[in-house]
N, C-alpha and C positions, 0 to 999 in steps of 0.2 A: 796834510794831504798825503796819501801813500807815495812811496818811491816806486815809479814806473819804469824803472831802468831794466837794462838788458843790453848784451852785445848784439848789434845788427850787422847784417852783410854790409851796410853802407859804412861801417867802421865807427859808428857814433855809439855812445854809450847814453842814451837819453835818460834824463831824470827830470821829472817835473818840478823838482824843486831847484834846478839849475839856476843860478844867479843871473844868467844871461835872459831868462824870460823874465820880462817885466811883470810886477805884481798883479796889475790890472788885467793882464791876459791870463796869468795862472789863475786867477780867481774865477774865471769863467771855463774853466776846463773840469770835466769830470772825469775821473782817472779808473777805469774798469778794464783793463787790457787796452781797449781803444781809449784814446784821450778825446773824449766826446766835447766839442765847442758848444757851449750853452748861450753865446751871445748871438749877434745877428748874422743872417746868412744871405746867400745870393738869390733868394726867393724860390718859388715852388715851380716855376716854368722849366722848359727844357735847359738842362745844364745848371739847375738851381740846386740848393741845398748845400752847397760849400759854405763853411764858416767864414766870415769877412770881418776885417778889424782895420780900424785906422792906426797906421804906424809910421811915424816921422812924415807927417803930412800927406800920406797917401793911403788908399784903401787897398788892402792886400788879402789874399785868400791866406787864412790861419794856417793852413797845413804848410803853404809855401814859406811862410814866415818861421815856422818852427823848423822846418828842414834846414834853412839858412842859419838860424839862431844857434842850433845845435850841432853845426859842423857839416851838414851836407854838402856834396859838391855843387858847383854850379851846373845848372842844366844846359846842355849843348841845344844848338838852334834846332827847333823842331821836336824837343823832348818836352815832356810833362810828367807830373807825379802822378803815378798809379796808386790808389787805394788798394792794397792787397786784401783788405778787410772788407772791401765793398761798401764801406760807410763813409759818405762824403762829409760828415761832420768830424770825423777822427783827424787828429793832428799828430798822432804818435808816429815819429819819424821811423821807428822799426817797421810800421804797417806801409810805409811809402817806399816806392821804386821809381827811378827814373826810366821812362819808356817813350817810344814814339807815339803819336796819336792812334795810328793803325794798330799798333800792339795792344795800347791800353784799351781800345774799344773792343778789339777780339776777346781779350781777357774778361772785360766787364761782362760781355754777353754770355761767356761760359760760365761766369759766376752766377749770374742772374738764373740761368738754367739750372744750375747745380742747387742753388738756393730753393728755387721752386720744387725741385726733387726732394729736398729737405724740409717740407713743410713751410717754406717761405723765410727760414732762418739764414741769415748770412754767417760767414765764418766767425766774426767777431762784433759783437754789438754791445 
């Protein structure tokens, strides 16, 4: 699989081949800018579409797991990870930023409007 590395604002140098990523998780990621999760997800309802995986006895969001495995800082109370690429299946730490829910929702709305103005294409997919 290709090296999807690059230095991010978050201080990480993510690499899909990083030994901290378990093989069973790496095998379910397609790397094309976004690291698209091909495994199970949180469904199709409101708030759905995020990659989910069992890790150490708990079901977790793949984007959260990759953030922590590859060195992202702990989220503060009230923070969540924003997908700057607007792709809920993406787990590339370079595409994730800690934000409050209010900021995350506002930015997501702006991105949807921009994608609609761009023929429905997101920034990275």
